[in-house]
C-alpha positions in Angstrom: 17.9 107.0 40.8 16.3 104.5 42.9 16.4 105.3 46.6 15.5 101.8 47.8 17.5 101.2 50.9 19.1 98.1 52.2 18.5 97.5 55.9 21.5 98.3 58.1 21.4 95.1 60.0 19.5 91.9 59.4 16.6 91.0 61.6 17.4 88.6 64.3 16.6 84.9 63.6 16.2 82.2 66.3 19.2 79.8 66.2 17.0 76.9 65.8 15.7 78.3 62.5 19.1 78.5 60.9 19.5 75.9 58.1 22.6 76.5 55.9 21.9 73.2 54.0 18.6 74.4 52.6 19.2 75.9 49.3 15.7 77.6 49.3 17.0 79.8 52.0 19.4 81.5 49.5 17.0 83.0 47.0 15.6 86.1 48.7 18.8 88.1 49.2 18.1 88.5 53.0 17.8 85.2 54.8 21.5 84.2 54.3 22.7 87.3 56.0 20.2 86.9 58.9 21.5 83.3 59.3 25.1 84.3 59.3 24.5 87.2 61.7 22.8 84.8 64.2 25.6 82.2 63.9 28.4 84.8 64.5 26.5 86.2 67.6 25.4 82.9 69.1 27.3 79.9 67.6 30.2 80.7 65.4 31.4 77.1 65.2 27.9 75.6 64.5 27.1 72.0 63.7 24.7 71.9 60.7 22.8 68.8 60.1 22.2 67.8 56.4 19.7 65.7 54.7 20.9 62.3 53.3 23.1 61.3 51.7 25.2 63.9 53.4 26.2 63.8 57.1 26.4 67.3 58.3 29.1 69.9 58.7 30.7 72.5 60.9 29.8 76.1 59.9 32.6 78.6 60.5 31.2 82.1 60.2 33.8 84.3 62.0 36.6 85.9 60.0 39.3 84.9 62.4 38.2 81.2 62.4 37.8 81.2 58.6 41.3 82.6 58.1 42.9 80.1 60.7 41.4 77.1 58.9 42.3 78.4 55.4 45.8 78.7 56.4 46.1 75.3 58.0 45.8 72.6 55.1 47.6 70.0 57.2 44.7 69.9 59.8 42.0 71.0 57.4 42.5 69.4 54.0 40.9 70.2 50.5 41.8 66.8 49.3 38.5 65.2 50.4 36.7 67.9 48.3 35.7 71.4 48.6 32.0 71.3 48.1 29.5 69.9 50.4 28.8 66.8 48.4 30.3 63.7 50.1 32.3 61.5 47.7 33.9 58.0 47.9 37.6 57.6 47.1 36.9 56.6 43.4 34.8 59.7 42.8 37.4 61.9 44.4 40.1 60.6 42.2 38.1 61.0 39.1 36.9 64.5 39.9 40.0 66.0 41.5 41.0 69.4 40.3 43.7 71.8 41.5 41.1 72.8 44.2 41.2 69.3 45.6 45.0 69.0 46.0 47.3 70.2 48.8 51.0 70.2 49.3 53.6 70.1 46.5 51.0 68.7 43.9 48.8 71.7 44.4 51.9 74.1 44.1 53.0 72.3 40.9 49.5 72.4 39.3 49.1 76.1 40.3 52.5 77.0 38.8 51.4 75.9 35.4 49.5 79.0 34.9 50.5 81.2 37.8 52.6 83.5 35.7 49.7 84.3 33.4 47.7 85.5 36.4 50.3 87.8 38.2 49.3 91.4 38.6 52.1 92.4 36.0 50.8 89.8 33.3 47.2 90.8 34.0 48.0 94.6 33.7 49.0 93.9 30.0 45.3 93.2 29.4 44.3 96.8 30.4 44.0 98.3 26.9 42.1 95.1 25.6 39.9 95.3 28.7 38.9 99.0 28.1 38.2 98.2 24.5 36.1 95.2 25.4 34.1 97.2 28.1 33.4 99.9 25.6 32.1 97.3 23.1 29.9 95.7 25.7 28.5 99.0 26.9 28.0 100.3 23.4 25.8 97.3 22.8 23.9 97.3 26.0 23.2 100.9 27.2 21.3 102.2 24.2 18.6 99.5 24.7 17.5 101.6 27.8 15.9 98.8 29.5 17.6 95.3 29.6 18.8 92.6 31.8 22.2 93.8 33.2 23.3 90.2 33.8 22.9 89.0 30.3 24.0 92.2 28.5 26.9 93.3 30.7 27.8 91.1 33.7 28.0 87.8 31.8 29.1 89.2 28.5 32.2 91.0 29.7 34.2 88.4 31.8 33.4 85.6 29.4 35.0 87.5 26.5 38.1 88.0 28.6 38.3 84.2 29.2 37.7 83.6 25.5 40.8 85.7 24.7 42.9 83.8 27.4 41.9 80.4 26.0 42.3 81.8 22.4 38.7 80.6 21.3 36.4 82.6 19.0 34.0 85.1 20.3 31.2 82.9 18.8 31.8 80.3 21.5 31.1 82.7 24.4 27.4 81.7 24.6 28.4 78.0 25.0 30.8 78.9 27.8 28.2 80.9 29.6 25.7 78.1 29.2 28.0 75.6 30.6 28.9 77.6 33.6 25.3 78.2 34.5 24.5 74.5 34.2 27.4 73.3 36.1 27.5 75.8 39.0 23.7 76.0 39.0 23.3 72.3 39.8 20.8 73.0 42.6 18.7 75.6 40.6 15.9 74.1 38.4 16.3 77.0 36.0 19.9 76.1 35.2 20.5 72.4 36.1 20.1 69.6 33.7 19.6 67.4 36.6 19.3 68.6 40.2 22.1 67.5 42.6 21.1 64.5 44.7 18.0 63.7 42.5 17.7 60.1 41.5 18.5 61.0 38.0 21.8 62.6 39.0 23.2 59.3 40.1 24.2 58.3 36.7 26.4 61.4 36.6 27.9 60.8 40.0 31.5 60.8 38.6 31.2 64.2 36.9 32.0 67.5 38.5 28.9 69.0 40.2 27.1 65.8 38.8 26.4 67.8 35.7 26.1 66.3 32.3 27.3 69.7 30.8 30.7 68.7 32.3 31.0 66.2 29.3 30.5 69.0 26.7 33.2 71.0 28.5 35.6 68.0 28.5 34.9 67.4 24.7 35.6 71.0 23.9 38.8 71.2 26.0 40.1 68.0 24.5 39.6 69.4 21.0 41.5 72.5 21.8 44.2 70.5 23.5 44.7 68.2 20.4 45.1 71.3 18.1 47.6 72.9 20.3 49.7 70.1 21.7 53.3 70.6 20.5 52.7 74.1 19.3 54.2 77.4 20.4 50.8 79.0 21.5 50.8 81.2 24.6 47.0 80.7 25.5 46.1 78.9 28.7 45.3 75.7 26.9 48.7 75.6 25.1 50.5 76.1 28.4 48.6 73.3 30.0 49.3 70.7 27.4 52.9 71.7 26.6 54.3 71.8 30.0 55.1 69.2 32.7 54.2 70.3 36.3 57.2 71.1 38.5 56.8 67.9 40.5 57.5 65.8 37.3 54.1 64.1 37.3 52.6 64.8 33.8 48.9 65.8 33.6 46.6 62.8 33.1 43.6 63.1 30.8 41.4 63.6 33.9 43.7 66.2 35.3 43.4 68.3 32.1 39.7 67.8 31.8 39.2 69.1 35.4 41.7 71.8 35.1 40.1 73.1 31.9 36.6 72.9 33.4 37.8 74.9 36.4 39.1 77.6 34.1 35.7 77.7 32.3 33.7 78.0 35.4 35.9 80.1 37.6 36.9 82.3 34.9 33.4 83.6 34.4 31.0 82.8 37.2 32.5 84.7 40.2 33.4 87.9 38.4 30.1 88.0 36.7 28.2 87.7 39.9 30.5 90.3 41.6 29.8 92.8 38.9 26.1 92.2 39.1 25.9 92.5 43.1 28.1 95.7 42.8 25.7 97.2 40.3 22.7 96.4 42.5 24.4 97.9 45.5 25.2 101.1 43.7 21.5 101.4 42.7 20.5 100.8 46.2 23.1 103.3 47.5 22.9 106.3 45.0 25.0 108.5 47.1 27.9 106.0 46.9 27.5 105.9 43.1 27.6 109.7 43.1 30.8 109.6 45.0 32.4 107.3 42.7 31.3 109.3 39.6 32.7 112.4 41.2 36.0 110.8 41.8 36.9 107.8 39.9 40.5 107.9 41.5 39.0 106.2 44.5 38.0 103.1 42.4 40.8 100.8 43.6 39.6 101.0 47.3 36.1 100.8 46.1 36.7 97.5 44.2 37.8 96.0 47.6 34.5 97.1 49.1 32.7 95.8 46.0 34.3 92.2 46.7 33.6 92.3 50.4 29.9 93.3 49.7 29.3 90.9 46.7 30.9 87.7 48.2 30.2 85.8 45.1 31.0 82.5 46.7 29.3 81.8 49.9 31.6 78.9 51.1 34.3 76.3 50.5 34.6 73.2 52.5 37.7 71.5 54.2 37.9 68.1 55.9 39.6 67.5 59.3 42.6 65.3 59.1 42.8 64.9 62.7 40.8 65.8 66.0 41.0 69.6 66.6 39.2 72.2 68.6 37.7 75.4 67.1 35.7 77.9 69.2 35.4 75.5 72.0 33.9 72.8 69.9 35.5 69.4 69.3 36.1 68.8 65.6 36.5 65.0 64.9 38.8 63.5 62.1 36.8 63.2 59.0 34.3 66.1 59.8 33.4 68.4 57.2 34.6 72.0 58.1 32.9 74.8 55.9 34.3 78.2 55.5 31.5 80.8 55.1 33.5 83.5 53.4 30.4 85.6 52.9 29.8 85.6 56.7 33.4 86.5 57.3 33.0 89.6 55.1 30.3 90.9 57.5 32.0 90.2 60.6 31.6 93.0 63.1 34.9 92.3 64.8 36.9 93.1 61.5 34.6 95.6 59.7 33.2 98.7 61.2 29.5 98.8 60.5 29.7 95.9 58.1 26.3 96.3 56.8 27.1 99.8 55.4 28.2 99.7 51.8 31.1 102.4 51.6 33.1 102.9 48.6 35.6 104.9 50.7 36.2 102.1 53.1 40.0 101.6 53.8 42.0 98.4 54.3 39.1 96.2 53.4 40.4 92.9 54.9 37.8 90.8 53.1 38.1 87.0 52.6 36.4 86.9 49.1 39.4 85.2 47.5 40.5 83.3 50.6 43.1 84.7 53.0 46.8 83.9 53.0 46.3 80.2 52.5 47.6 78.1 49.6 44.2 78.2 47.9 44.2 81.9 47.5 42.3 82.6 44.2 44.6 82.4 41.4 42.5 84.9 39.3 42.2 87.6 42.0 44.3 90.2 40.0 42.2 89.6 36.9 38.9 89.9 38.8 40.0 93.1 40.5 41.0 94.7 37.1 37.9 93.7 35.3 35.8 95.2 38.0 37.8 98.5 38.2 37.7 99.0 34.5 34.0 98.1 34.2 32.8 100.7 36.7 35.4 103.3 35.5 33.9 103.1 32.1 30.3 102.5 33.0 29.5 105.3 35.6 30.6 108.3 33.5 28.3 107.1 30.7 25.0 107.0 32.8 22.9 109.8 34.2 20.5 107.5 35.9 20.0 103.7 36.5 17.2 101.9 38.3 15.7 98.5 38.8 13.0 97.7 36.1 11.8 94.6 37.7 12.5 91.8 40.3 16.0 90.6 41.0 16.3 86.8 40.5 18.8 84.9 42.4 20.6 81.5 42.0 19.1 78.9 44.2 22.5 77.8 45.7 24.3 77.9 49.0 27.5 77.6 47.2 27.4 80.5 44.6 25.9 83.9 45.6 24.7 84.6 42.2 22.1 86.9 40.5 20.4 85.3 37.4 18.4 88.5 36.3 18.8 92.1 37.0 16.4 94.2 35.0 17.5 97.8 34.7 16.4 101.1 33.0 19.3 103.4 32.1 19.3 107.0 31.1 22.6 108.0 29.3 24.6 110.9 30.4 
């Protein structure tokens, strides 16, 4: 197996060289961690200027500050949007999804599908997931050399989503393509139009300014039309045949944005977490061997996988009033950005945080958020998908190593791997 080691701690970076707004800093797999390390050490509540049309933001990089803000939606709201893009009131109203609501409306929207994502409900997918994993691995592993992302990481979670939406397997390629184009709106390999380019202005009212959103909306509306008034139990049927608990029905825009959130969140994050985990195991063959020798430790290992992978770099909040954080004065209206990936390497919480350790206990990561109202709805599904994937994969392979360069998404939002070429020897 590959013996390529990952450096235990990032090389120091001068504070003046840190620029979290520069998407080009997020493509080499090293610079982001150097920047986060410098900020935690020297300026954990850091003012980050941004190029126009944005106005800058406060970057929170310590675990404790991230958790505190995530648990205080009254002071740090999601209703002004959760990405770095700054929107006017009309854009916010048009684009608003469950992510961009707080209070009772957020609770009501969340409850529409909450029962379908409880650990008990998700556990019922176990047999299906093992069968799907076997099918995915049966197709990929005999190829010997292949792109792990395309053949395994992307293929697996999108097929789970297809089942939950009750759409044919033949549609999965479309779902993957839409997720790439929407989330990859700052990556020229993925985006139809790059965010903040002159061309993107015509798509200013669409999520992520991506024209792919229109294709997702059309697809979701067609599903909704067929299932409205029926007795289906899929996610679309539940959205169109229920009224939120606050008594306010979903508008067309509410449904569109909810459906798009399912398509994107249901694939992108788990896909990238699986890819990062496979890369980490190749770079730490002794950890892979420990797992292969004792698969019973997989539940704890999955928490370490999630901490290490940190598939979403950040989410944003907006201050509703003046506040103080880390000795800095936050003004009403300021953007406050929670860098979850940095929190997952905080030395104050994780012993030797740059050590990938599948036996690490009590992994207090913030990958899904931490105790706040926006805690990831799909966390139980992601955990089960990752556990089953590696329980099924590791016993099948005698050796796996990189077969080329790792290509990463150009984004300071999603910590994604585009290509992970591997060569596998079967057990």
